[in-house]
C-alpha positions in Angstrom: 65.5 -153.5 -187.4 63.1 -152.3 -184.7 63.0 -148.5 -184.2 64.1 -148.5 -180.6 67.1 -150.6 -181.5 67.8 -148.3 -184.5 67.8 -145.3 -182.2 70.4 -146.9 -180.0 72.5 -147.5 -183.1 72.3 -143.9 -184.3 75.0 -141.3 -183.8 74.1 -137.7 -184.2 76.5 -134.9 -185.4 75.4 -131.3 -184.8 77.4 -129.0 -187.1 78.0 -125.8 -185.0 81.1 -124.2 -186.5 79.7 -121.6 -188.8 80.9 -118.1 -188.6 77.5 -116.6 -189.0 78.7 -113.6 -191.0 75.1 -112.6 -192.1 74.1 -112.4 -188.4 76.8 -110.0 -187.6 77.1 -108.1 -185.1 75.2 -110.8 -183.0 78.1 -113.2 -183.9 80.8 -110.7 -183.2 81.8 -112.5 -180.0 80.0 -115.9 -180.4 79.2 -118.6 -182.9 75.8 -118.6 -184.5 74.4 -121.6 -182.6 75.2 -119.8 -179.3 73.3 -116.6 -180.1 70.5 -116.0 -177.6 66.9 -116.7 -178.7 63.5 -115.9 -177.1 65.1 -114.4 -174.0 66.2 -117.5 -172.2 67.4 -120.0 -174.9 70.3 -120.3 -177.3 69.7 -121.4 -180.9 71.4 -124.8 -180.5 68.9 -125.7 -177.7 66.4 -126.5 -180.3 68.4 -129.1 -182.1 69.6 -130.6 -178.8 66.0 -130.6 -177.4 64.8 -132.4 -180.6 67.4 -135.1 -180.0 66.4 -135.5 -176.3 62.7 -135.6 -177.2 63.4 -138.1 -180.0 65.3 -140.6 -177.7 68.7 -139.8 -179.3 71.4 -139.6 -176.7 74.7 -140.2 -178.5 75.5 -136.7 -179.7 78.6 -135.0 -181.1 78.6 -131.2 -181.3 81.3 -130.0 -183.8 82.5 -126.5 -183.0 84.9 -124.2 -184.7 84.7 -120.4 -184.7 84.3 -118.4 -181.4 83.2 -121.5 -179.6 83.8 -120.4 -175.9 80.3 -119.4 -175.1 78.9 -122.4 -176.8 81.2 -124.8 -175.0 80.3 -123.2 -171.6 76.6 -123.4 -172.4 76.6 -127.1 -173.3 78.6 -127.9 -170.2 76.2 -126.0 -168.1 72.8 -126.8 -169.7 73.4 -130.1 -171.3 75.5 -132.1 -168.8 72.9 -134.9 -168.7 74.7 -138.2 -169.0 77.3 -140.4 -167.4 79.7 -141.7 -170.0 79.4 -145.2 -168.5 75.7 -145.3 -169.7 76.8 -145.2 -173.3 75.0 -141.8 -173.7 76.9 -138.5 -174.2 76.9 -135.0 -175.6 80.5 -134.3 -176.5 81.9 -131.0 -177.9 84.6 -131.6 -180.5 86.7 -128.8 -182.0 88.7 -129.4 -185.2 91.2 -132.1 -184.6 93.4 -131.6 -187.7 93.9 -135.4 -187.8 94.5 -135.5 -191.6 96.0 -132.1 -192.4 96.4 -128.6 -191.0 93.0 -127.3 -192.2 90.0 -126.4 -190.1 86.7 -127.8 -191.3 86.5 -126.8 -195.0 82.8 -127.6 -195.4 80.0 -129.7 -193.9 81.3 -133.0 -195.5 84.8 -132.3 -194.4 83.7 -131.8 -190.8 82.4 -135.4 -190.9 85.4 -136.7 -192.7 87.8 -135.2 -190.1 85.8 -137.1 -187.4 85.6 -140.5 -189.1 87.6 -141.8 -186.1 84.6 -141.1 -183.9 82.3 -143.0 -186.2 84.8 -145.9 -186.3 84.9 -145.9 -182.5 81.1 -145.7 -181.9 80.2 -148.0 -184.8 76.7 -146.6 -185.4 74.5 -148.2 -188.0 72.9 -144.9 -188.8 74.2 -141.3 -188.7 72.0 -138.2 -188.2 73.5 -134.9 -189.3 72.0 -131.6 -188.1 72.7 -128.0 -188.2 73.1 -126.1 -184.9 71.6 -122.9 -186.2 68.0 -123.7 -187.0 65.0 -122.9 -184.9 62.5 -125.8 -185.3 60.7 -128.8 -183.7 61.2 -132.2 -185.2 60.7 -135.8 -184.2 63.8 -137.5 -185.7 62.3 -140.9 -184.9 59.8 -140.5 -187.7 62.5 -139.6 -190.1 64.7 -142.6 -189.1 61.7 -144.9 -189.4 61.1 -143.5 -192.9 64.8 -144.0 -193.8 64.7 -147.6 -192.8 61.4 -148.3 -194.6 62.8 -146.8 -197.8 66.0 -148.8 -197.4 67.7 -145.5 -198.2 71.4 -144.7 -198.4 70.6 -141.1 -197.6 67.4 -139.3 -196.5 67.1 -135.5 -196.7 64.5 -133.6 -194.7 62.7 -131.2 -197.0 59.9 -128.6 -197.0 58.2 -126.4 -199.5 59.5 -122.8 -199.8 58.4 -119.8 -201.9 60.6 -119.6 -205.0 62.1 -116.2 -204.1 63.3 -117.7 -200.8 64.3 -121.1 -202.2 67.4 -119.5 -203.9 69.1 -119.6 -200.5 68.8 -123.4 -200.2 69.4 -126.6 -201.9 66.4 -127.4 -204.2 65.2 -131.0 -204.7 63.4 -132.7 -207.5 61.7 -136.0 -206.6 59.6 -138.7 -208.3 56.2 -139.9 -206.9 58.0 -142.1 -204.3 60.0 -139.0 -203.1 63.2 -140.5 -204.4 65.5 -137.6 -205.4 65.9 -137.2 -209.2 67.5 -133.8 -209.2 69.3 -131.4 -207.0 70.7 -127.9 -207.3 72.5 -125.9 -204.5 71.2 -122.3 -204.2 70.0 -122.0 -207.9 69.2 -118.7 -209.4 66.0 -120.2 -210.9 64.7 -122.9 -208.5 62.5 -125.6 -210.1 59.0 -125.4 -208.7 57.1 -128.3 -207.3 54.9 -129.9 -210.1 51.5 -128.4 -209.9 52.7 -125.6 -207.5 54.4 -123.0 -209.6 55.1 -120.6 -206.7 57.0 -123.0 -204.4 60.1 -125.3 -204.5 61.1 -128.3 -202.5 64.2 -127.3 -200.4 66.6 -129.2 -198.3 66.5 -128.4 -194.6 70.1 -129.5 -194.1 69.0 -132.4 -192.0 70.3 -135.8 -193.2 70.2 -139.4 -192.2 72.8 -141.8 -193.7 73.3 -145.4 -193.5 76.8 -145.1 -191.9 78.7 -147.4 -194.2 77.6 -145.3 -197.2 78.3 -142.0 -195.4 81.9 -143.0 -194.7 82.4 -143.9 -198.4 80.8 -140.6 -199.6 83.0 -138.3 -197.5 86.1 -140.4 -198.0 85.7 -140.2 -201.8 84.9 -136.5 -201.6 88.1 -135.8 -199.6 90.2 -137.1 -202.6 88.5 -134.7 -205.0 89.0 -131.0 -205.6 85.7 -129.8 -204.2 84.2 -127.5 -201.6 83.8 -130.5 -199.2 80.1 -129.8 -198.8 77.1 -132.1 -198.7 74.8 -129.7 -200.7 77.4 -128.5 -203.2 79.2 -131.7 -203.8 78.0 -135.0 -202.3 74.2 -134.8 -203.0 74.7 -133.7 -206.7 77.2 -136.5 -207.1 75.2 -139.4 -205.6 71.5 -138.9 -206.1 71.5 -140.5 -209.6 73.2 -143.7 -208.5 72.3 -144.1 -204.8 69.0 -144.5 -203.0 68.5 -140.9 -201.9 65.0 -139.9 -200.6 63.3 -136.7 -199.5 61.4 -136.7 -196.2 58.4 -134.4 -196.2 58.8 -132.6 -193.0 55.5 -130.8 -192.8 53.4 -133.8 -193.8 55.1 -136.0 -191.2 55.4 -133.5 -188.4 51.8 -132.2 -188.6 50.7 -129.3 -186.4 54.0 -129.1 -184.7 55.9 -128.4 -187.9 58.0 -125.2 -187.8 61.4 -124.6 -189.2 63.5 -121.5 -189.8 67.1 -121.3 -190.9 68.4 -118.4 -188.8 70.8 -117.2 -191.5 70.1 -113.5 -191.5 69.2 -110.7 -189.1 65.7 -110.6 -190.8 65.1 -114.3 -190.2 66.3 -114.1 -186.6 63.9 -111.1 -186.1 61.0 -112.8 -187.8 61.4 -116.0 -185.7 60.9 -113.8 -182.6 57.8 -112.4 -184.1 56.5 -115.9 -184.6 56.8 -116.7 -180.9 55.1 -113.5 -179.5 52.0 -113.7 -181.7 48.7 -114.3 -179.9 48.6 -117.9 -181.3 52.3 -118.5 -181.7 53.5 -120.4 -184.8 56.3 -121.7 -182.7 54.8 -122.8 -179.4 57.3 -122.7 -176.5 54.6 -123.8 -174.1 54.2 -127.3 -175.7 54.6 -129.7 -172.7 54.7 -132.6 -175.0 57.8 -131.2 -176.8 59.7 -129.1 -174.3 62.7 -127.0 -175.3 65.4 -127.3 -172.7 68.1 -124.8 -171.7 70.0 -123.5 -168.7 68.0 -121.0 -166.6 70.1 -118.5 -164.6 68.9 -117.9 -161.1 66.8 -114.7 -161.4 63.8 -113.6 -159.4 60.4 -113.4 -161.2 59.8 -110.5 -163.6 58.5 -107.4 -162.0 56.1 -104.6 -163.3 55.9 -101.4 -161.3 54.3 -98.0 -161.3 50.7 -97.4 -162.2 50.2 -93.7 -163.0 49.0 -92.0 -166.1 51.9 -91.9 -168.5 54.1 -94.0 -166.1 52.7 -97.5 -166.0 54.8 -100.7 -166.2 53.1 -102.6 -169.0 54.1 -105.4 -171.5 51.6 -106.3 -174.2 52.0 -109.3 -176.7 55.5 -109.8 -175.4 57.8 -112.3 -173.7 59.3 -111.0 -170.5 61.9 -113.3 -168.8 62.8 -113.7 -165.2 64.8 -110.9 -163.6 63.4 -108.3 -165.9 61.9 -105.1 -164.4 59.4 -103.0 -166.4 59.6 -99.9 -164.2 57.0 -97.5 -165.6 57.9 -98.2 -169.2 55.7 -99.5 -172.1 56.7 -102.7 -173.9 54.8 -104.0 -177.0 55.4 -106.9 -179.4 58.9 -107.4 -177.9 61.1 -109.9 -176.2 62.7 -108.8 -172.9 65.5 -111.0 -171.6 66.7 -111.8 -168.1 68.0 -108.9 -166.1 66.7 -106.2 -168.4 65.3 -103.0 -166.9 62.9 -100.7 -168.9 62.7 -97.4 -167.1 59.9 -95.0 -166.6 58.4 -93.1 -169.6 60.3 -95.2 -172.1 58.9 -97.2 -175.0 60.0 -100.5 -176.5 58.1 -101.7 -179.6 58.8 -104.6 -181.9 62.3 -105.2 -180.4 64.5 -107.8 -178.8 66.4 -106.6 -175.7 69.0 -109.0 -174.5 70.4 -109.9 -171.0 71.5 -107.1 -168.6 70.6 -104.2 -170.8 68.8 -101.1 -169.5 66.5 -98.7 -171.3 66.8 -95.2 -169.9 63.9 -92.8 -169.1 62.1 -91.3 -172.1 64.1 -93.5 -174.5 62.1 -94.9 -177.5 63.1 -98.1 -179.3 61.4 -99.8 -182.2 62.3 -102.6 -184.7 65.6 -103.1 -183.0 67.8 -105.9 -181.6 69.8 -104.7 -178.6 72.5 -107.3 -177.6 73.6 -107.9 -174.0 74.9 -105.4 -171.5 73.9 -102.2 -173.4 72.7 -99.1 -171.5 70.4 -97.0 -173.7 70.7 -93.4 -172.6 67.8 -91.3 -171.5 65.8 -89.7 -174.4 67.7 -91.7 -177.0 65.6 -92.8 -180.1 66.5 -96.0 -181.9 64.7 -97.2 -185.0 62.9 -93.9 -185.8 65.6 -92.3 -188.0 67.4 -95.1 -189.9 69.8 -92.7 -191.7 71.0 -91.4 -188.3 71.1 -95.0 -186.9 73.3 -96.1 -189.8 75.9 -93.7 -188.6 76.3 -95.5 -185.3 74.8 -99.0 -185.6 74.2 -101.9 -188.0 70.9 -101.5 -189.9 69.7 -104.5 -192.0 68.2 -104.0 -195.5 64.8 -104.5 -193.9 65.4 -101.6 -191.5 66.1 -103.6 -188.3 68.6 -101.8 -186.1 71.2 -104.0 -184.3 73.4 -102.8 -181.5 76.4 -105.1 -180.6 77.1 -106.5 -177.2 78.2 -103.8 -174.7 78.3 -101.1 -177.3 76.5 -98.4 -175.3 77.8 -98.0 -171.8 
């Protein structure tokens, strides 16, 4: 089958129902895929943009917890297709077609929506997570899946052993056929010849659809956690044609992937985009990241006096932001934010509509939407004091929930 024909016969599911407990309090009022990122985006925009750039236009977004803001965002930013064209981005909450349960795991989310697969009749099914920040050309992975005559293909990358414990770890032979798999092992098996790294699953799968339907249907009958990583992959790799797809080798210079599972990983992903030569390049015209842009005027920098100069260095400053005599460094300033005179913001993420009062000092913090930091307040300078009022991650990142300071 030619690649263009295969793309037309591929259905994409984006799993977007996770609670995101480790990202709390950013997920207090929203699901993890709808958390804001880099000032103007939401996390799910990356998976959806990858689909658009890869010529995949039959997409199902499976939602579950706190899905209102995600639903609104997709309707506003991703209303791209007429149904008559055969292309679509549909948002589907749990349908409870088989029982009264919500989605019990990643495999169960697909099982509960087998009726969509039966209706669309795709030859291939691509399964993505809606809470990863990355760029990826899925066309290359689909071509690889077809060439390998695979039943299942798993996107994989190398990860330091201490971090690999959070992921499914693969073992492969020289042809990259999977010969072993453990979900979140305490002692990950290193890559042969590379004792410090393991080969981990990125949670991106391509299935030949006929096999996928059988796998999730069989799993539904068993007493399991209904999860691809915990149940299906360990059960099938020894008898089916399951292959690993080397993401970095195939993606080349564009390769970048982060699972935004914790406050620390969310924070570090922002550091990646504000570096002088960003690891994640949002300015790549050949692989644009799409979103909905609110109607704001351009960013504004005012005052130019000693000690009162509107400045932002090594930072992203979005439309509608006003740096009014304040100093911003190594930070992300979202739309509608105002940083007032004599204040300092360093190494921080300030989200939509927040204001930083005069003489306030903020470092190593994430300030969610609609917060108003009082004059002279210090955040990130005394973590013991911060812990009395806010969330502080183990890495010392202070997080203030949406609308907490008024």
